[in-house]
C-alpha positions as CSV (number, residue, x, y, z in Angstrom):
1,X,-17.2,5.7,5.9
2,X,-20.5,7.1,7.3
3,X,-21.5,3.8,9.0
4,X,-18.3,3.9,11.1
5,X,-19.2,7.3,12.3
6,X,-22.7,6.1,13.3
7,X,-21.1,3.0,15.1
8,X,-18.6,5.3,17.0
9,X,-21.5,7.5,18.2
10,X,-24.3,4.9,18.5
11,X,-22.5,2.1,20.3
12,X,-21.9,4.2,23.5
13,X,-25.4,5.6,23.3
14,X,-27.2,2.3,22.9
15,X,-25.0,0.5,25.5
16,X,-25.4,3.3,27.9
17,X,-29.1,3.1,27.6
18,X,-29.0,-0.7,28.1
19,X,-26.9,-0.2,31.2
20,X,-29.1,2.6,32.6
21,X,-32.3,0.7,32.2
22,X,-30.7,-2.4,33.5
23,X,-29.6,-0.5,36.6
24,X,-33.3,0.6,37.1
25,X,-34.4,-3.0,36.6
26,X,-31.7,-4.2,39.1
27,X,-33.0,-1.8,41.7
28,X,-36.6,-2.9,41.3
29,X,-35.8,-6.6,41.2
30,X,-33.4,-6.4,44.1
31,X,-36.0,-4.6,46.2
32,X,-38.7,-7.0,45.3
33,X,-36.4,-9.9,46.0
34,X,-35.5,-8.5,49.4
35,X,-39.2,-7.9,50.3
36,X,-40.1,-11.4,49.1
37,X,-37.3,-13.0,51.2
38,X,-38.1,-11.0,54.3
39,X,-41.9,-11.3,54.3
40,X,-42.7,-14.3,52.1
41,X,-45.6,-12.3,50.6
42,X,-45.2,-13.3,47.0
43,X,-48.4,-14.4,45.2
44,X,-46.7,-17.6,43.7
45,X,-43.3,-19.2,43.5
46,X,-43.4,-18.2,39.7
47,X,-43.6,-14.5,40.7
48,X,-40.8,-14.9,43.2
49,X,-38.4,-17.0,40.9
50,X,-39.0,-14.8,37.8
51,X,-38.2,-11.7,39.8
52,X,-35.0,-13.4,40.8
53,X,-34.2,-14.3,37.3
54,X,-34.7,-10.7,36.2
55,X,-32.3,-9.7,39.0
56,X,-29.6,-12.0,37.6
57,X,-30.3,-10.9,34.0
58,X,-29.9,-7.2,35.0
59,X,-26.6,-7.9,36.8
60,X,-25.4,-9.8,33.8
61,X,-26.3,-7.0,31.4
62,X,-24.6,-4.3,33.6
63,X,-21.4,-6.2,34.1
64,X,-20.9,-7.5,30.6
65,X,-22.2,-4.4,28.8
66,X,-19.9,-2.4,30.9
67,X,-16.9,-4.5,29.9
68,X,-17.9,-4.3,26.2
69,X,-18.1,-0.4,26.4
70,X,-14.6,-0.5,28.0
71,X,-13.1,-2.7,25.3
72,X,-14.9,-0.7,22.5
73,X,-13.1,2.5,23.8
74,X,-9.8,1.2,25.1
75,X,-9.1,-1.8,22.8
76,X,-11.0,-1.3,19.6
77,X,-9.2,-3.9,17.7
78,X,-9.4,-6.8,20.3
79,X,-11.4,-9.9,20.2
80,X,-14.0,-8.4,22.5
81,X,-14.5,-5.6,20.1
82,X,-15.2,-7.9,17.1
83,X,-18.6,-8.4,15.5
84,X,-18.7,-12.1,16.3
85,X,-18.1,-11.3,20.0
86,X,-20.8,-8.7,20.0
87,X,-23.1,-11.1,18.3
88,X,-22.6,-13.9,20.8
89,X,-22.9,-11.6,23.8
90,X,-26.0,-9.8,22.5
91,X,-27.7,-13.0,21.5
92,X,-27.2,-14.6,24.9
93,X,-28.4,-11.3,26.5
94,X,-31.4,-11.2,24.1
95,X,-32.3,-14.8,25.1
96,X,-32.1,-13.8,28.8
97,X,-34.3,-10.7,28.5
98,X,-36.8,-12.5,26.2
99,X,-37.2,-15.4,28.8
100,X,-37.3,-12.9,31.7
101,X,-39.8,-10.4,30.2
102,X,-42.0,-13.1,28.8
103,X,-42.0,-15.1,32.1
104,X,-42.8,-12.1,34.3
105,X,-45.5,-11.1,31.8
106,X,-47.0,-14.6,32.1
107,X,-46.7,-14.6,35.8
108,X,-48.7,-11.3,36.1
109,X,-51.2,-12.4,33.5
110,X,-50.1,-9.8,30.9
111,X,-50.0,-6.8,33.3
112,X,-51.8,-5.7,36.4
113,X,-54.4,-3.1,37.0
114,X,-53.5,-1.9,40.4
115,X,-57.0,-0.2,40.9
116,X,-58.8,-3.4,40.6
117,X,-56.6,-6.2,41.9
118,X,-55.9,-7.0,45.6
119,X,-53.9,-10.3,45.1
120,X,-50.4,-8.9,44.3
121,X,-48.8,-7.0,47.2
122,X,-46.3,-4.9,45.2
123,X,-48.5,-4.1,42.1
124,X,-46.8,-0.9,40.9
125,X,-43.3,-2.4,41.3
126,X,-44.2,-5.6,39.4
127,X,-45.7,-3.5,36.6
128,X,-42.5,-1.5,36.4
129,X,-40.4,-4.6,36.5
130,X,-42.3,-5.9,33.6
131,X,-42.2,-2.7,31.7
132,X,-38.5,-2.1,32.1
133,X,-37.8,-5.7,31.0
134,X,-39.6,-5.1,27.8
135,X,-37.8,-1.8,27.2
136,X,-34.4,-3.5,27.7
137,X,-35.5,-6.3,25.3
138,X,-36.2,-3.7,22.7
139,X,-32.9,-2.0,23.1
140,X,-31.0,-5.3,22.9
141,X,-33.0,-6.4,19.9
142,X,-32.1,-3.1,18.2
143,X,-28.4,-3.5,19.1
144,X,-28.2,-7.1,17.9
145,X,-29.8,-6.1,14.6
146,X,-27.4,-3.2,14.0
147,X,-24.4,-5.5,14.8
148,X,-25.7,-8.2,12.4
149,X,-26.0,-5.6,9.7
150,X,-22.5,-4.5,10.6
151,X,-21.3,-8.1,10.3
152,X,-22.8,-8.5,6.9
153,X,-21.0,-5.4,5.7
154,X,-17.7,-6.6,7.3
155,X,-18.1,-10.0,5.6
156,X,-18.7,-8.3,2.2
157,X,-15.6,-6.1,2.9
158,X,-13.5,-9.3,3.5
159,X,-13.0,-8.9,7.3
160,X,-15.5,-11.6,8.2
161,X,-17.3,-11.7,11.6
162,X,-14.0,-11.6,13.4
163,X,-13.4,-8.0,12.1
164,X,-13.8,-5.0,14.4
165,X,-17.0,-3.2,14.8
166,X,-15.5,-0.1,13.4
167,X,-13.0,-0.2,10.5
């Protein structure tokens, strides 16, 4: 089936992109967290706490997405490779990224113009933190939509949501 070929090719690509951008987000949020902890120069507690939440979310995404890629390749018929398992993981990850991206956007007032503001100490890094959070949110949204479509096809085929991502 053509959709299986797309899943075999697309799953590693999409998950690799999610992991790649999450590593970038991890680096930015870890650096900001270390600066905030060392110098206490955050603008507000909201800025500090939301940066920490994005640090957690990026670590969660890297670890669990890496595990799902491992199971997709090495144990394609396991529970972790099922449509239902992917939906649960991707939905939880989507909720984390939605909360993280929206909250950092709210804390920054929708984005910062680094040429005109002097309140935020790490303006460029905060803009990058916000931007990459939304990029990852888009990738996770795309992944969950594809997995849901795959789940519909699996249900119609008779496998149900517990069936494998690829037939």
